[in-house]
Each structure stands twice: as C-alpha cells, then as structure tokens.
N, C-alpha and C positions, 0 to 999 in steps of 0.2 A: 313738339319739335318740329323746327321748321323743315319743309318739304326737301330741300338741298340736303340737309343732314340724314333724314330718312332716308333718302336714295343711297347716299353714301356708305350708311351703315346696313343696308340691304345687300348691296353689290360686295360689300366686305364679307358678308357672310356667305353669299353666292361664289365669290372668289375662294372663300376658305373651306367650303364643304363641297365643292363641285370636283370631285376625284374622276378622272378619267376624259377630261377634254371637253369642248364646247357642248356637245350634244348631251351630255351628262349634266350641263348647267341649266338647261331649259326648265327641267321640272322645278328645280329650285329658285330661278327668276320668277316662274309662274306662281310658285307659293308665296314669295316675298312681295311682288308686285301686283299681283293679282288677289290672292286668296288672304293673307295677313293684313297688307296696307289697304288693298280696295283703290289703289291708284288707276288701274286700267280695267277694263270687262275683259272677259276672256276672248272675245271676238277681237277687239283691238288687240290683245297681246298676240294672237294667232298671227294677224296682219304683220305685226311688228316683226315676228319670228320668221315668217314668210319672206320679208323684205331682207332681213340679217342672213337668211341662208343664201340669197340670190346675189349680195354683193360681197365682193373679195374679202378675204381675212377670216379670222377666227369668229365663229358664231358667238361665242359669249361675250366679246368685245363688242363685235356688231349690236349685239341684242342691247349691251350696256349703253351703247352709244345712242340707238334710236329710242330708248327708253328715256334716258337722260335729256335728249332733245325734245321729246314730245312732252315732258313733264316739267322740265326747268331750263331749258334752253341751252346756253353754251356752258353756263355754270353745272348745269345737270350732266351735259355731256362729259366735263373735266371730272368730275367728281364720281359719276357712275364708273366712268373708265378707271380711274384710278383705284376707286374702292375694287373693282374685279381684278385687276392687275396686281396690288400690293401684296394681298396674303399668298398668291401664286409665286410671285417673285421671292419673297421671304422664304417660304417653304422649298423652293427649288433650290435656292442658295444652301440651305442647312440640309437637305437631303442630298445633295450631289457631294457635299463633303463626306457625309457619313457614305455613302455608296462607294465613293472611291477609298474610303479608308477600309471598309467592311465588304467589299462586292464579292471576294471570294468564300464568303460564309454563306452555308447553306441555308438558314434563315431568312437570309434577304430575297432568295428566289422563293421560297416558300410564301412568304408575304405577299409578294407580288403577284405570284399565282393565284393568291385567294382574292386579290382583289379584282381579278379580270371579271368574275361572274356579277360583282356589284356594279361594275361598270357598264356591263351588258345589259342589265337590269335597267339602269336608270336610263339607257339611251333607247330601250324598248318601251319605258313608260312615256318617255317624251314623245315619240313617234305615235305611240297609240293613243296619246292626249290630242295629238295634231289630226290622226286620222278621224277620231270620233268629232272633233270639231268640224272638219271638213265635210263628213257624211250626215251628221244630223246637227250641228250648230251646236252643240253643248258638250259637256265634259261626260265622261262614262257613268257618273252618278245620277245625271238627270235626261238620260236618252229618251226620247218618245219615238217609237217606230214610225208614225205619221209624219215625223219629221225628215224621214229619210231622203237625201238629196240624190235623185237619180243621174241627175247630168256630173256631178262632182264623183259619184261611183263609177260613171261610165269614162271619165278622164283618168280617174285613179285605176281602173282595170287595165285600159289600153295602155296607160305609161308602164306599169308594172309588167304587162306583157312584152312590150318593147324592149324594155330594160333587159327582161331576162332572156327572150328567145332571139334577138338580133344583137344584142351587146352593143347598143347605140349610146354615146355620150351621156351622161346624166344632165350635163348642161343643156344639151340639144331637145331631151324629154322634157326639161323645165319650161325652156323658153317655148316650144311646141304646144305644151299644156297650158300656158299662159295665153299664147294667141287663139288656141282652139277655145278657150274658156270665154275670153274676150268677145271672139266672133259670135259664139253662141248666145252669150248674154246681152250683146249688142242686137243681133236680130232678133232677140226676144224680146227684149226692151222696146224695138220699134214696132212690133206686131199689137 
C-alpha cells in the first residue's frame, strides 16, 4: 500500500477511535505510526508530540499535520488531517442529532458518565508514555534504570512543583523548561 494511503487509513482509525479529545488520541497515533507501521521511532514520535503540544490548536490535528509533513509532505498533511477529521465530523453530526432527540432519556447520561473513566485512562496512558520516554528514553516495557535522565527529572520535578505550588501558567512553565533545558544541554555540549 502506498505511504499516503497508509497514513490516511491510519489517521481515519485514530479519528474513529480517539474518544475524549486530543490527548486520548496520542496512544492511538503512537500505536498506528510507531508500533504497527514503524514509520517513526518512539523518540521521533515524542519529539513530534512535543511540538504538537506547543503549537496552537487541537493536539490530534497538530500531530496529524506534523506526522503527515514529516512522512509525506503536503499530501501527507492533507490526508492525515482529513483522516483525523472525517470520522469525528461524521460521528459528531450523528450524535448531535440523536442527543438533541433523546437528551432527556436517562440512559444517555449513564453512557456519557461511563465513558469518562476510559478517557481519563487514555490521557493518563499518553502522559505516562511521554514521561517514561523523557526520563528513560524508552517506553515502559524496556525501561533500564541505568538510563535514568537526571536533568530531565530535575526539570520535570521543578515544573510540577511550580505548577502546583505557585499556579503559574502552563505555557510559561513549558517555555521556561525549554529554555532551561536548552541552556543546560548547550553548556554541557560546550564542556
């Protein structure tokens, strides 16, 4: 199958099964692009997700755009983005119709309440995967304690402390962490 079609069908699956928003899509994108098709390494994928998180807009579309550009150029951007959007668009139209028709029915609220824990689990899984990659350079199943990255842990712990204690903007903490990491690795690279 040609690469562009492979990307399109991969992101149709991501768009179809990513219930709960952009962060819930990250493990699905990883599964399709890294694990199933082997189009990117886990480290390349992590870098793309980092850039997608820092740019404005939904993370799933940003991820689709960056993966598409990296692997297929402008055609990849269009097909990955469309593949990610089309299922959600169609499902939202159908669900909106039924929700407005049956919103007073108690079963609807029960189903929506039952989906919340699954969404939290998907988001937690994505966050944990990114944390393991940042701290050990690998996924959870191939962690080697000797690969523990002290600098990254220090930046993570400081950022978490600042976010929780001082209620600083997450954007400021992300930018500050990037500047501090760049300075540390620039100085370390010069020595």
